[in-house]
N, C-alpha and C positions, 0 to 999 in steps of 0.2 A: 638490476639496471643501474644502480648507483649505490655502491657499498657505503659511502659516508652517511647515507640516510639511515643505516642501521643505528647510528648513534644520534644524529641530529633530528631525526623524525620519530624514531620509535619511542624515545624517552618522554617527550612532551605528551604523547597520547597514551602512555601507560597509566594503569590505575594507580592512584596516589598511595594506596595502602598495599600495593604489590611488593614482593621481594625485589623485583627488578628496579622499581622506582626508588625504594628506600635505600638500596645499595648504591646506585649510580648517581642519583640526583645530587647528592652532596658534593660530588667531584666533577660536576659539569656546569659550565656557565655559558651565557650567550645563546641559549636555546629559546625557541618560540614558547610562549606561555599559552596553554590551552585551558580554557574554562568550559566546563560541561554542565549544562542545566537541562534536566529532563531525561537524558539518555539512561543514566543509572537508575533513576526512580521508576522508569517505565519499561525497563528490561529490553531495550531495543538492541543491546549489544550481545554478541555471541560469547559463550564461554570457550568453545572449542569447535573446530571443523575437522572431521575425519575424512581423509581421502585415500583412495587405493582401489576401489571398485572400478572396473572398466566398462560398466554398464549402469543403467538406472538402478537405484536401490529401492526395492519394493517393500521391505519389511525391516523393522528394527525392534529389539526388545532388550531390557535390562535383566541381568540375572537377579534373583531374589536377594543375594547377599550384596548386591550393588557394586561388585568388583569387576564385572565384565559386561560387555555389550555385544550382542549378536546381530548380524545384518545379513539379509539375503538379497541377491541382485540378479539382473538380467545377464550378468557375465557368467552365471552358472555356479557361483561360489557362495558359501556361507563364510563370513569372516568374524573372528572373535577379537574384540578390542579391550585393552586395559583401560578402564575408565579414569584411572589416576594420571596416566601419561598420554592417552590418545593413540598409543602405538598398538599394532596388531600383536597379540600375545602368542600366536602360533601361525604357521603357514595357512593359506586359505584352504577351506574344506571343499573338495570337489567330488561330486557324485556322478557326473556325466549324464544327468537326468534333465538337462535343460534349465531354463530360467527358474530361479528360486522365488516363489511367490510369498511365502510366509515362514517365519521362524518363531520358536518358542523355547523357553528355558524350563527345565524341570524344577520342582520346589526346592531340591537340594543344590541347585546350580551346577550339577555335574553333567547333565545331559542336555543337548540341544536337538530339537526336531525341526525338520524343514519340509515344506510342501513344495512340490516341483511341477514344472510344466508337463512332464510326461505322465503324471499321475502317481509317481512313486513318493511315498513318505519316507524320509531318511531320519535315522536317529544316530547321533554322534555322542559317544561317551568321551568327555574331555579329560585329558591327563596333562602332565606338565607342559609339554610343547607339541603334543600330537593328539590324535583322536581315533578311536575305533568306530567302525561304520556298520550300520545294519539297515537293510532295505525292507520296507513294508509294502507289499504289493497287494492291490485290491481295487483301487480306483481305476476307472477306464478313461478319465479325463483329468485335466490339471487340478491340483490341490490348491485351493485358494486360501485356506486357513487351517492352522494347527494350534492346539492348546493342550497343556497338561492339566490333569485333575489336581486340585490343591490338596486332596486328602486320600486319593487312591492311586494305585499304580496303573493309571489309565492315560491314554492319549486319544483325543478326538480330532478328526480331520473332516474338512468340508470340501466338496469338489464340484467341478462343472458337470459331473455325471449325475447331479441332482441328489446325491446321497450324502449322509453323514456316517462316518464309520468310527467305531471304537476299537482301540488296540490295547493289548497288554504291554506295558513298558518293560516288564521283566522278560517275557518270552518273545515279544514281537508278533504274537498271533492276533489275528482279527477276531474280535469278540462279538461284534454286532454290526449290522447294517441298518441304519435308520432311514426309512423311505417315506415319502409323502410330498416333498417339494416337487414342483413341476418346472423348475428352471435352476440355473446355477446357484449353488449354495456358497455364499461368499464369506460368511463369518460364523464362528462358533465360540461359545463362552460357557465356562462352568460357573455355577453359583459358588459363593465362598465356602459353603459346607460340602461342596462336591456332589450333592444329591441330584441336582438339576442341570441339564445341558440346554442351552438356548441356541437356536440356529436362525440365521437370516438369509433371505434369498432374493434373487432378481424376480421371483414370482410374486413379489409384493406381500409376502407373508413372513412372520417370525413365528417360530414354534418352540414349545417347551417339551423336553423329553425326560422321562424318569431314567436316571442312569442305571439303576439296578436292573430294570426290566427291559429297557430299550423301547418302551411304549410311549406314545405321545401323552402329554398332560393337557387335558382340555382341548378345545378347538383352536386351529391356527388363528393368530391375530392378523387381520387384513389391514393393509396400509394403502395410502393413495398413490404411492410410487415405489420404485425398487428399494429394497433394503440394502444399504451399503456396508454397514457395520453395526455390531451390537456389543454391549458390555453390561456387566452387573456392577452395582455400587458395592463397596467393601462390606457394608452391613447386611447385604442381601435383601434389603427391604425395597430397593428400587432398581430399575434397569433402564438403560438408554438404548433407543433404536434410532439410528441415523438414516434419514431418508434423503432424497435428492436435494430438498431445499429447507429442511428443518430437522431438529432433533426432538424426539418425543421421549419424555420420561414417564415411566409407568410405575405404579405401586405393584410389587410382585404378589402381594397377598390377595388383593381384590381385582387386580388387572385394570384399575382405573388410570386414565391419563392424568398425570400430576402437573405437567408443564410442557410447553412447546417453545423451543429455542430456534429462532430463525437464523439461517446461515446461507452463504452463497452455494451455488451448485458445485458439483464435482468433489464432494467430500469423500475421502477414501478411508479414513481411520478415525477412531475415537477411543479414549481410555479415561477412566476416572482416577483421580489421585488417591493415594493410600488413605488419606483422612476423609475422603468423600466430599471435600469442599470445592473441588475444581474438576473441570473436564477439559481435556485437550483434544482438539479436532484438527485434522489435516484438511485444509480448505483451499483448493486451487494451488497457488504458489505460496500460500501463507500457512501459519499455524495460529489457530484461534484458541485462546485460553479463557474458559468460562469460569467465573466465580459463582458458586452455588450456595447462597445463604439458606437458612432454614425455610424461609418463604421462597421457594424456587421461582415463583412468578417474578421476583425482583432480581433475577440473575443478570449479570452484566459480563461483558467480554472485552478482551484486549487482543490485538493482533501482533504477532511476532513476524517480521519480514526479513528475508535474506536469501532464500532460495530463488533461483532464476527459472526453474522449471517446476512441474507439478510435484507437490509433496504427496508421497504415497502412504506414509505411516508416521504415527507419533506415539510416544510412550512416556510415562513417568518413571523416574528412578524409584527404587523401593523406599527411599527417604522422602520422596515428594519434592525435593529441592531442585531437581533438574528435569528437563524435558529433552528427549532426543527425537529428531525428525529425520526421515529418509526421503530422498528426492530423485527424480529423473535426472537431475544435474550431476549425479554420481557421487554426491557427498552425503555425509551424515553430520548433522549439526546438533550441538549440545547448547541448551539455553538455560539461563538461570530462572527457574520457575518461581523462586522465592521473591525476587525483586518484581517480577511481573504480577504476582498475587498481592503484593503490598500496595500496588497501584492499579488494581484490576479495573477500576472505573476508566472508561475511555479517556485519553488525554484531551485537553481542549484544542483539538486540531482536526482538520478534515482527514478522513481515512483514505481518500482517493483524490485524484487530480482536481485542481481548481480551474473551472471554466471561465468564471466571470468575477470581477471585483468592481465595487462602486463605493464612493465616499459621500457621507452626508454633507450638505451645504455648509454646516457649521464646523465640519472637520472633526466631530466628536466620535463618530463611529464608522467602521468599515463593514460592508456587506459582501458576502461571497456566496457563490453557487458552485456546487461540486458534483463530480461524477458519483459520489456516494449518496446521491439523491437528496442531500440536505442543503438548507440555507443557513448561514451563520452570521451573527452580528457581533462584531468585535470592538472593544474599546480601542480607539485609535492610538492612545498613548501607552497603554500597558499590554495590549495584545490579548487581554483576557476576554472570554466570551461574556456578553452582557446577559444572555439568556441561554438555556439549553438549546441545542440545535433545533432549527425549525424544520420539522419533518411532516411529510404528507405526500410529497411527490413519490411516484413509484418507479421513476427512471431518472436518468441523468438530468441535473439542473444545468441548462445550457446558458442561461443569462439571468442576471439579477440587476435591479436598478432601485434607486432611492428617489422619492419625490423631492422637489426643491423645498417644500415646506417641512420636510423631515418627518411627515406623518406616516407615509406608506413605503412599503418595500414590495416590489413586484418580482416574480420569478417565473421564467418560462422553461419548459421541460420537454424531454423526449417523450414523456407520457401524454403529450398533446394538450396539456392544460396550462393555464396561467393561474397563479395564486397570488393574492394580495395579503400582506401581513401588516399588523399594527407595529410600527417601529418602536413604540414606547413600551409595549407589553410583550412583543414577540409572538403574539397569538394570530392565528388565521382569521382574517376579516371576511366573514361570510363564506359562501360556497365557492369552490374553484370555478374559474371560467373555462368551460370545456367545449366550446363551440368549434374549435379547430379540428380539422381532420388529419393533421400531420403534426410532426414535432414542432415546438415553438423555439426557434433558434435565437431570437433576440426580443427583448422588451425594452422600452424607453418611455419615460414620462415627458409630457409637454412642460415647458417652463412654468406655466401657471398651475401645474399639478392637477388639472381638471381632466386630462386625457392620458390614455396609455396607448402607445403604438407598439404593435407586435409584428414580427416577421416569421411566419410559419413556412413549412416546406411545400405549400401549395401554390407558390409563386405570387402570393398577394401580400400586401401590407394592409393590416387591419387597424382601425382606430376605435378605441373603446371609451365610452363615457364612464368615468369611474363612479360617479354617484349612482347611476342606474345599472351598472354592470352590463350594459348592452352596447351594440354597435352604434357608433355616432352616425350622423348624417353624411359624414365624409367617407368616401371610399365604398367598396374596397379599391385599393390602388394596385394595378397589375404590373408584374415584372416578367422578364423573359425566362428567368430560372428561379430555383429555390432561393428565397431571401435569407441572406446570411448576416446582414447588418443593416441597422437603421440609425439615423441621427436627425435631430430637429435643430434648426438654427436658434441661436440665443434669443432672438426677438420673436420666435414662434411663427414666423411667416413661411418657412420652407421645411419640407421633409425630404430627406435623401435616403436612398436604399441601395445597397450593393447586392448583386445576386451571383449565383453560381455560374451563370453564363458569361460573366465578365462585364455586365452592364452596370452603370450607375444612373439611377433615375432620380429626378428632382421634381417635386410637386409643390404648388402653393397650398399651404396647410388649411387656410380657411375654406377653400373651395374644392380641393382635391384635383384641380386642373394641372396638367403637366406644365412645368415651368421650362425645363430643358432636360435633355438626355445627353450625357457626355459620351464621347466616342467609345465604342466597345474596346475593352482592354484586350491585349494579347494574352493575358493570363486567363486561366479557366474560371477563376472565381474571385470575387471581391470579399475579403473576410471582415473588413472593418472600414467605416467611414466616419469622419468627424469634421464639423464646421469650425472655422476660426471664430474667435470671440466677436468679431465685427460682422460675421456672416458672409463676407465677400469671397472667402476661399473655402475649399473643401479638400481634405486629405483623404486618400484611399490607400489601402494596402491589400495585398493578395499573394498569389503563388509565384510571382516573378521576383521575389526576394527584395523588392524595393517599395518605397512609398512615393506616391505621386500627389502633387499639389495642383489644384485646378482653380481657375477663375470661374466662379459660379455663374455670373451673368453672361460671360462670353462663351462658356463651355470649352475653354482652351486649357491645355496643360501648361503650367508655369515652371514647375520644378520636378526633378526626379531625384529622390534621396537614395543613393547607392551605398551599400556597405554590409548589409545582412547577407548571410550565405545560405539562407534557407527561407521557407515561406514566412511571411510576416502576418501575424494574426490580429494585431490590435494597434490602433493609432489614436492619439489624443493631443489636443492643443493645450498649452499652458494658459491660465486665465488672462495673462497679459498679451497672449498671442505671439510671443517672441520665441518660444521653444516648442518643438514637436517631439513627442515621445512615442516610441514603437516597441513592440515585443514580438519575439520571433521563435520559430522552431530551432534556431541556432543557439538557444538557451540564453540569449542576451536581451537586455533592455538598452535601447540607444536613445540619445538626445541629439536633436538636430536644430540648427539655426533656421527658424521658420522663414526668414527673409532670403537667405542665400542657399539653403539646403546643405550647408557644410556640417560635417559630423562634429559634435561638441564633446561627447563622452560615451563610453561603452561600459555598462554595468554588468559585472559577472557575479554569479552566485547561484542562480537556479541550475538544477541538474537535469531538467526536462523542459519540454516545450513551454514557452511563456505564452499563455493564452489571452491574458487581459492586462491592460495598463490604464491608469487614470491619474490625473493630478488632484491634489487637494485644492479647495477653493481659493486658498491664499497663494498657491503656486510654489510653496516651499518644499513640498514632498510629492513623490510619485509612489503609487501603490501598484504592485504587480502580483498576479496570480498565475500559478504554474501547475502543470501536470505532475510536478514532483511533490504535490500535496501541500506546499507551503505558500504563504503570502508574505511578501517583503515590502517594507517601507523604506524608501531611499531619500536621503537629504540632497536636494538638487544643487544647492550652493557647494556642498562638500564634493559632490560628483564633479562639478566643473572645476573646482580647485585642484582636485587630485589629477584630473585629466591634463591640467596645464603645469603640473609640478614635475620637477626633475626626479627621475627614478633612482637618483643617488640617495634619496631619503628612504630608509628602510620601510617606514610606515606607508609611504606612498607606493613603494614597490609591491608591498603585500596587498594593498588595496586594489591594485590594478591586475593582480594575478588572476588567472583563469584556471579552471579545473580540467585537466586533460588526461584521460586514462588513469585517474587516481592521483595525479600529481598536481600540486599547486605550481603553476608555471608562469614565469615572468614573460612580458611581451617579447623579450629577446630569445625565448625558448629555454632559458635556464630553469632547471628543476629546483624549486625552493623547498618543498616539503612533500612527503608522501602522506596521504590522508586515508585512514582505514575506511572501508566501504560503509560501515554503519554511520559514519559522521558526515559523509559528503554532502547530502542535501540539506544539512542543518548548519553549515558554515556561515558565520556572520562576521564581517569586518567592514569598516567604512568603505563607501558611504551608506551602507545598509544600517539603519538605526533600529529597526524592529523586524524580527522574524517570527511569524506565527506558524508554528509547526509542533511536532511532537517533542522536539528538543531544540536547544540553542547551543551552538559550539562557537565560542569566541576565540579567535587566534590573534594574539597581540605580540608586540616586541617586549621581551622581558626586561627587567631593570638592569641587567648586565649586558644589554645590547643583543645583537644577533650575529652569530658567526655562521657564515655560509660560504658557498663557492670554494675557492682555493684556500680560504681562511678557516675552513670548518674545523681543522684540528685544534684550533685555539680554544675549542669548547672543553678540552680535556685537561684537568688538573692532575697530572700524573703523580706528583709527589704526595697528593692527599688521599690516594687510593689506599684503603685499608684491606688487610687480608680478608678473604671471604671464606666462611665455613660452609662447605657444601654437604648437605645431608641427603640421605635417600630414605 
């Protein structure tokens, strides 16, 4: 789309120790400076992406010598890739047997087997740039898994016909049919010594077979859900069975369960690393890398993200340094497992979208609630967690709040409970409040920290006495629809709620009597409401892409703030009442003049819905939480200064740039820089002063300026280019 960016964008984002960077950086000036913190350490960057398949990729496996990678796809082909270049090393292997469900390499790396939709097992003998082909007929339904014996000339296959079959790899003859499963057999694995074969099935059992006799060893092991995949550990002393929502590790000698690792549903594949210290699992759209210490109960995990559709298979390279993943998005991705394992502990960041943020009254810490079921407390200046994640909720945390005295944190969840946490220790304070019969969409403390207001999905607003953990004498307060937002006036006299039916209700807090009901909005739902500091005005936002300002006593609309291009999810007044802040599905945070409704600044940086915004108590900063998993802190004065600055200043131009289809784009539409996909949600430049996420990517103007636009060729010092020695 823009050839100059091969030069002026590619180099700043290149690895500093790469051949490309070392060769060309000395002869280029006026480029953006990119500082990366967290991405390298936590392995969020891809090594390579392999493209070529014309359908979803179901299986991928490294050759034992590490030189090749085989993949099987819905396009009916097996493809062989050179792991050093990422190129296909021979034409696609076609059998005309339908989708390829599974592939496996022989121990000598010279033969590839594939299991197909038609039930045929194919064996390909690989030569320089071609392959000879042999069909193994015996299954009556699709073959879901194939694997070579590590010690014998045997191949095992598992099928939808409920059988496991053994084949001679030298003659192609069927040697045995292992029967006993009552549903599709999805996975087979040989023990490291080749004497035992394990099979896993949708019939919720895993079975062990004696390879020499074809007879079962002991009774089937029964599980609480379907078995998705199985694998032996390299030492043969342990095996892993992957179920719908967990991985169970067993001792192979006594059959005892050693550990249970929780994971998300839809796990399709798992494999142990060659050293037995890690386990890689395909989990929905992600790859989860487990670190397995000697005490497996202390296992921890890290998620690698990048695929946009379901990941079907994962595998370690023979060296254990790389992980390959295959996906329905038609790609195979290669990941650096070494960097992931060096930082296997989860990074100090939410693993899923952030639904709610709040700031303590003294401004010392930020609280967030996330889709990942956790609440986190962050140091407001460093962005580091003050405690490990506060866990206990069993579903999305929809709202989080801090009491004005800084003692308590409240969280409301889709699991229908409210939890109170001690803000000084991070510990749960007593039992969860579980009286609600529907999800708790919002929680808010009263100004005196004595009461907690909650808005559940049952169309009521509930008020709780914190000291007794019971309903107060006020309420319940009834709404026309599901309650999505609540606010209490600074003097504690009024409570407002916005509901899914488009109504805003206001009650007198001491009595629970209705004060006023604002006219029904034309929008379907009111996502957020906020009182002005003097309590005379109320701001509301919802699905009509705007914010509305109301006179509380008169019940009349005063202003409509127009500018967002999508649903507005959150609104908040500055402490002095002069600025209103909003966050929207259009990925922006906006500042408005509270008196006139004029737009003052637009803050770009989030790459997904902005769910929550709030001011610090001194009004100097705004905190925003987004479904891109990050929390951002913005300097208000800097935002207003940048918004009023001339775009002739390169730093100001960069600060107001927005991310569109991977491009940092100026307000004029000029493409300023291409940003690799792994970096996009971690970009940070003024007025963002702090980004809490898995990484931080700082983009600044270098010491030699910034050559862009028609002046981009000035970046090249032609006369200083030295000869390049190319090696193969």
